[in-house]
C-alpha positions as CSV (number, residue, x, y, z in Angstrom):
1,M,-23.1,-0.7,3.7
2,I,-19.5,0.4,4.1
3,P,-18.1,-0.1,0.5
4,V,-14.7,-1.3,-0.5
5,Y,-14.2,1.9,-2.5
6,Q,-15.8,5.1,-3.8
7,P,-14.3,8.2,-5.4
8,Y,-13.3,11.2,-3.2
9,F,-14.3,14.5,-4.7
10,S,-13.4,17.4,-2.5
11,G,-11.8,19.8,-5.0
12,R,-12.7,21.5,-8.3
13,E,-13.9,18.5,-10.3
14,K,-17.4,19.9,-11.1
15,E,-15.9,23.4,-11.8
16,Y,-13.4,22.0,-14.4
17,V,-16.0,19.6,-16.1
18,N,-18.4,22.7,-16.4
19,Q,-15.5,24.6,-18.1
20,C,-15.3,21.7,-20.6
21,L,-18.9,21.7,-21.3
22,D,-19.0,25.6,-21.6
23,S,-16.1,25.5,-24.0
24,T,-17.6,22.4,-26.0
25,W,-14.2,20.8,-25.9
26,I,-15.5,17.3,-24.5
27,S,-13.5,14.8,-26.7
28,S,-9.8,14.2,-27.0
29,K,-8.7,17.6,-27.5
30,G,-8.7,20.6,-24.9
31,E,-6.7,22.4,-22.5
32,F,-7.2,19.9,-19.6
33,I,-5.5,17.0,-21.3
34,N,-2.2,19.0,-21.6
35,R,-2.6,20.4,-18.0
36,F,-3.2,17.1,-16.5
37,E,-0.4,15.4,-18.3
38,R,2.1,18.1,-17.4
39,G,0.9,18.2,-13.7
40,F,1.1,14.3,-13.4
41,A,4.4,14.1,-14.9
42,D,5.8,16.9,-12.4
43,F,4.0,15.0,-9.4
44,I,5.8,11.7,-10.1
45,G,9.1,13.2,-11.5
46,V,9.1,12.5,-15.3
47,E,9.6,14.5,-18.3
48,H,7.4,12.7,-20.7
49,A,3.6,11.6,-20.2
50,T,0.6,10.9,-22.3
51,T,-3.0,10.3,-21.2
52,V,-5.0,7.2,-22.4
53,S,-8.5,6.1,-22.1
54,N,-7.9,3.3,-19.5
55,G,-5.3,1.6,-17.4
56,T,-5.5,-1.6,-19.5
57,V,-4.8,0.1,-22.9
58,A,-1.9,1.9,-21.3
59,I,-0.2,-1.5,-20.6
60,H,-1.1,-2.5,-24.2
61,L,0.2,0.7,-25.6
62,A,3.6,0.5,-23.5
63,L,4.3,-3.0,-25.0
64,E,3.5,-2.0,-28.4
65,A,5.6,1.1,-28.2
66,L,8.5,-1.1,-27.0
67,G,8.1,-3.3,-30.2
68,I,7.1,-6.5,-28.0
69,G,5.1,-9.0,-30.2
70,P,5.0,-12.6,-31.5
71,G,8.1,-14.7,-30.6
72,D,8.7,-12.6,-27.5
73,E,8.4,-13.4,-23.9
74,V,7.5,-11.1,-21.1
75,I,8.0,-12.1,-17.4
76,V,5.1,-11.1,-15.2
77,P,4.0,-12.0,-11.7
78,T,1.2,-14.6,-11.6
79,L,-0.3,-12.6,-8.6
80,T,-1.6,-9.7,-10.5
81,Y,-4.8,-8.3,-12.0
82,I,-5.3,-10.2,-15.3
83,A,-5.0,-7.0,-17.4
84,S,-1.2,-7.3,-16.8
85,V,-1.3,-10.6,-18.5
86,N,-4.2,-10.0,-21.1
87,T,-2.1,-7.1,-22.8
88,I,0.9,-9.3,-23.1
89,L,-1.3,-11.9,-24.9
90,Q,-2.9,-9.0,-27.0
91,T,0.6,-8.3,-28.4
92,G,1.1,-11.9,-29.5
93,A,3.8,-12.3,-26.9
94,T,4.0,-15.0,-24.2
95,P,3.6,-14.3,-20.5
96,V,6.1,-16.2,-18.5
97,F,4.9,-16.2,-14.8
98,V,7.0,-15.8,-11.8
99,D,6.1,-16.3,-8.0
100,S,5.9,-13.5,-5.5
101,L,7.5,-12.7,-2.1
102,E,5.7,-13.7,1.2
103,S,7.0,-10.5,2.9
104,T,5.6,-7.9,0.2
105,W,3.4,-9.8,-2.1
106,Q,5.5,-8.4,-4.9
107,I,7.5,-10.2,-7.8
108,D,10.3,-12.3,-6.6
109,P,13.6,-11.1,-8.4
110,E,15.3,-14.5,-7.7
111,D,12.3,-16.1,-9.7
112,V,12.6,-13.6,-12.4
113,K,16.5,-14.6,-12.9
114,R,15.3,-18.3,-13.2
115,K,12.9,-17.5,-15.8
116,I,15.0,-15.5,-18.1
117,S,15.5,-17.0,-21.7
118,P,16.8,-15.9,-25.1
119,K,13.2,-15.0,-25.9
120,T,12.8,-12.7,-22.9
121,K,12.0,-9.2,-24.2
122,A,10.8,-7.5,-21.0
123,V,10.2,-7.9,-17.4
124,M,6.8,-6.4,-15.9
125,A,6.9,-5.3,-12.4
126,V,3.6,-4.8,-10.9
127,H,3.4,-2.6,-7.8
128,L,0.4,-4.6,-6.2
129,Y,-2.0,-2.8,-4.0
130,G,0.3,0.3,-3.7
131,L,3.4,-1.2,-2.2
132,P,6.6,-0.8,-4.6
133,C,8.4,-3.8,-5.8
134,D,12.0,-4.2,-4.9
135,M,13.3,-2.3,-7.9
136,D,17.2,-2.4,-7.4
137,P,17.6,-6.0,-8.3
138,L,15.0,-5.7,-11.1
139,V,16.7,-2.8,-12.7
140,A,20.1,-4.8,-12.4
141,I,18.6,-8.0,-14.1
142,C,17.1,-6.0,-17.0
143,K,20.3,-4.0,-17.4
144,E,22.6,-7.2,-17.3
145,H,20.4,-9.0,-20.0
146,Q,19.6,-6.0,-21.9
147,I,15.9,-6.4,-21.7
148,F,13.1,-3.8,-21.1
149,L,11.7,-3.0,-17.7
150,V,8.0,-2.3,-17.7
151,E,6.2,-1.0,-14.5
152,D,2.7,-1.6,-14.1
153,C,1.7,1.2,-11.6
154,A,-2.1,0.9,-11.9
155,E,-2.4,0.7,-8.1
156,A,0.9,2.7,-7.2
157,F,0.0,6.3,-7.6
158,G,1.8,8.0,-4.6
159,S,4.1,5.0,-4.0
160,S,7.8,5.5,-3.9
161,Y,11.0,3.4,-3.5
162,K,13.9,4.9,-2.0
163,G,12.7,8.4,-2.6
164,Q,11.8,7.8,-6.2
165,H,8.1,7.5,-7.4
166,A,7.0,4.2,-8.7
167,G,7.0,4.2,-12.5
168,T,10.2,6.1,-12.8
169,F,12.6,3.2,-12.8
170,G,11.8,1.2,-16.0
171,D,11.7,2.1,-19.6
172,I,8.2,2.6,-19.5
173,A,5.4,2.6,-17.1
174,T,1.6,2.8,-16.7
175,F,-1.0,4.1,-14.5
176,S,-4.8,3.6,-14.1
177,F,-7.3,6.3,-13.2
178,F,-10.4,3.7,-12.8
179,G,-13.2,5.0,-10.5
180,N,-11.6,2.9,-7.6
181,K,-8.1,4.2,-7.9
182,T,-6.4,6.6,-5.7
183,I,-7.1,9.5,-8.1
184,T,-9.7,8.9,-10.7
185,T,-10.9,10.2,-14.0
186,G,-13.7,7.8,-14.1
187,E,-12.0,5.8,-16.8
188,G,-8.5,6.8,-17.7
189,G,-4.7,5.9,-17.6
190,M,-1.3,7.4,-18.2
191,V,1.9,6.1,-19.9
192,V,5.1,7.6,-19.0
193,A,8.7,7.0,-20.3
194,K,12.2,8.1,-19.7
195,N,12.9,8.1,-23.6
196,K,11.3,10.7,-25.5
197,D,11.2,8.6,-28.6
198,I,9.4,5.9,-26.9
199,L,6.7,8.2,-25.6
200,E,6.2,9.9,-29.1
201,K,5.7,6.3,-30.5
202,A,3.1,5.7,-27.8
203,Y,1.4,9.0,-28.8
204,Y,1.6,8.0,-32.4
205,L,0.0,4.6,-31.8
206,K,-2.8,5.8,-29.6
207,N,-3.7,8.4,-32.2
208,Q,-4.7,5.9,-35.0
209,G,-1.2,6.0,-36.4
210,V,-1.7,9.4,-38.0
211,S,1.2,11.2,-39.6
212,P,2.5,14.3,-37.7
213,T,3.1,16.1,-41.0
214,R,0.3,14.8,-43.3
215,E,-3.3,15.4,-42.5
216,Y,-5.4,12.1,-42.2
217,W,-2.5,10.1,-43.3
218,H,-2.3,6.6,-41.5
219,D,0.7,4.2,-42.2
220,R,0.1,1.3,-39.9
221,V,-2.5,-0.4,-37.7
222,A,-2.8,1.5,-34.5
223,Y,-5.5,2.5,-31.9
224,N,-7.8,5.2,-30.5
225,Y,-6.6,5.1,-26.9
226,R,-7.2,8.9,-26.1
227,M,-8.5,10.3,-23.1
228,T,-11.3,12.9,-23.2
229,N,-10.8,16.4,-22.0
230,I,-13.7,15.8,-19.4
231,C,-11.9,12.9,-17.9
232,A,-8.6,15.1,-17.8
233,A,-10.5,17.9,-16.1
234,I,-11.6,15.4,-13.4
235,G,-8.1,14.1,-13.2
236,L,-6.6,17.5,-12.8
237,A,-8.9,18.4,-10.0
238,Q,-7.9,15.1,-8.3
239,L,-4.3,15.7,-9.0
240,E,-4.5,19.1,-7.0
241,N,-5.9,17.1,-4.0
242,A,-3.5,14.2,-4.2
243,P,-1.5,15.0,-1.1
244,E,-4.7,15.1,0.9
245,I,-6.0,11.9,-0.5
246,L,-2.9,10.0,0.1
247,E,-2.5,11.1,3.7
248,K,-6.1,10.1,4.4
249,K,-5.4,6.7,3.0
250,R,-2.2,6.4,5.3
251,C,-4.2,7.3,8.2
252,I,-6.8,4.6,7.5
253,A,-4.2,2.0,6.9
254,E,-2.5,2.9,10.3
255,W,-5.9,2.5,12.0
256,Y,-6.3,-1.0,10.7
257,R,-2.8,-1.9,11.5
258,Q,-3.3,-0.8,15.3
259,D,-6.9,-2.3,15.7
260,L,-5.9,-5.8,14.0
261,E,-2.7,-6.2,15.9
262,G,-2.4,-9.5,17.6
263,L,-5.0,-11.5,15.4
264,P,-4.2,-14.4,13.3
265,L,-3.7,-12.3,10.2
266,K,-1.1,-10.0,8.6
267,T,-1.7,-6.6,7.3
268,H,0.0,-5.5,4.0
269,D,2.6,-3.2,5.5
270,E,5.1,-0.6,4.3
271,Q,8.7,-1.9,3.9
272,P,12.0,-0.1,4.5
273,D,12.8,2.4,2.0
274,T,9.5,2.4,0.5
275,V,6.2,4.5,0.8
276,H,3.1,2.5,0.5
277,S,0.3,4.5,-1.0
278,F,-2.2,1.9,0.3
279,W,-4.6,1.8,-2.7
280,M,-6.2,-1.0,-0.8
281,C,-5.8,-1.8,2.8
282,S,-5.3,-5.5,2.8
283,I,-5.0,-8.4,5.2
284,A,-4.0,-12.0,4.7
285,V,-5.5,-14.5,7.3
286,D,-3.1,-17.0,8.6
287,D,-5.6,-20.0,7.6
288,A,-7.1,-19.9,4.2
289,E,-10.0,-21.9,5.4
290,N,-11.1,-18.6,7.4
291,R,-11.3,-16.3,4.5
292,S,-14.7,-17.1,3.0
293,D,-16.4,-17.3,6.5
294,L,-14.8,-14.0,7.4
295,R,-15.9,-12.3,4.3
296,S,-19.5,-13.6,4.8
297,K,-19.6,-12.3,8.3
298,L,-18.5,-8.9,7.3
299,K,-20.9,-8.9,4.3
300,N,-24.0,-9.8,6.7
301,E,-22.8,-6.8,8.8
302,G,-22.9,-4.5,5.9
303,I,-19.1,-4.4,5.2
304,E,-18.0,-5.0,1.6
305,T,-14.8,-6.7,0.9
306,R,-12.9,-8.2,-2.0
307,P,-10.7,-11.3,-2.3
308,L,-7.3,-10.9,-3.6
309,F,-6.6,-11.5,-7.2
310,F,-6.7,-15.1,-8.4
311,P,-3.1,-16.1,-9.6
312,A,-3.1,-15.7,-13.5
313,H,-1.7,-19.1,-14.1
314,T,-4.8,-20.6,-12.8
315,M,-7.0,-18.7,-15.4
316,P,-8.4,-20.9,-18.2
317,H,-7.2,-18.6,-21.1
318,C,-3.7,-18.3,-19.8
319,A,-3.3,-21.4,-17.7
320,A,0.4,-22.5,-17.3
321,D,2.3,-25.3,-15.8
322,G,4.4,-24.7,-12.7
323,H,4.0,-24.3,-9.1
324,Y,3.9,-20.8,-7.5
325,P,3.4,-21.5,-3.8
326,I,3.6,-18.1,-2.4
327,A,1.3,-16.4,-5.0
328,E,-1.2,-19.3,-4.5
329,S,-1.1,-19.0,-0.8
330,I,-1.4,-15.1,-0.7
331,G,-4.2,-15.4,-3.3
332,A,-6.1,-17.8,-1.2
333,R,-5.7,-15.9,2.0
334,G,-6.0,-12.3,1.2
335,I,-8.8,-9.9,1.6
336,N,-9.1,-6.1,0.5
337,L,-10.9,-4.1,3.3
338,P,-12.8,-0.8,2.8
339,S,-10.1,1.7,1.8
340,Y,-11.7,4.7,0.3
341,P,-10.4,8.3,1.5
342,G,-13.7,9.2,2.9
343,L,-13.5,6.5,5.6
344,K,-13.9,7.8,9.2
345,R,-12.4,6.4,12.4
346,E,-15.7,4.9,13.5
347,D,-16.1,3.2,10.1
348,V,-12.7,1.4,10.4
349,S,-13.6,0.6,14.1
350,L,-16.7,-1.2,12.9
351,V,-14.8,-3.1,10.4
352,T,-12.1,-4.2,12.8
353,K,-14.5,-4.8,15.6
354,S,-16.3,-7.3,13.3
355,I,-13.0,-8.9,12.3
356,R,-12.1,-9.4,16.1
357,G,-15.5,-10.8,16.8
358,F,-14.8,-13.5,14.1
359,F,-11.7,-14.7,15.8
360,D,-13.1,-14.4,19.4
């Protein structure tokens, strides 16, 4: 089986984890938490970052730190992983769905403009599959309407727009380090923010709302969203090897692009002024009716794939009226191909040979 993804450990992961065990600092305190936070902030170019236990709670914490709650609306692309939407609902706010762009699969700024209302508190830009959104118009829209810009960068570590890393444009941004992400901590996430006060509120909320000056004093409902020192140790080792991991993934994406050229499908390519991190190497077949049979053929030949995300507005718990033709089309045609950094040229050739065989 050629899997869709598996972690890539080629550095000091075991060494750092063993240091945690030897020190007995295995929970939410220890030197690796601060080292990982500082290293991550430096890598993407921000001042303020705080670790959390996973990428989903990172989004929830970000929304809570901005004060988003009942009566507020948050604009979000319907073509996204469900965590982007669930966390909005968890705050008591209402998700307002927008369509995507055919060329990039990312949030459509023009549809964002159409969906702004007096209740709009924030826009959530999701950098889907590692390709950055078109950030200039989104920043301008949020500035004009004086609303927050939240970046969901769960899939966008290593991605940049006009020379600036994803997650550094908005008021607050979140990252995921799940086992299938570009760098992983097993389970984990990060929240980053431009404003120190916003990040301090996030830190306060992730630590059960404990007073910074009075021991064991808690003055509001808050959460335990802390990362463990062991997870941070793995993350630091991964971060040290991030350039190697990102370069391998770019190479894999280029192999797919070369091998699949001329077929009735489109690869998810880098756009001008962007750096695509290729968290997932993805394709969209021209005819949605081919997707299921193509995936079945690949599975029978020992090649694992994933469908693209179902548009969130089609889910029972957050079903919404409206027609989102681009998101619906991409969601019905898209396939994630094996994308892990350890893939070799011959592995990609097996995948693309099977895809070509399907269309012959």
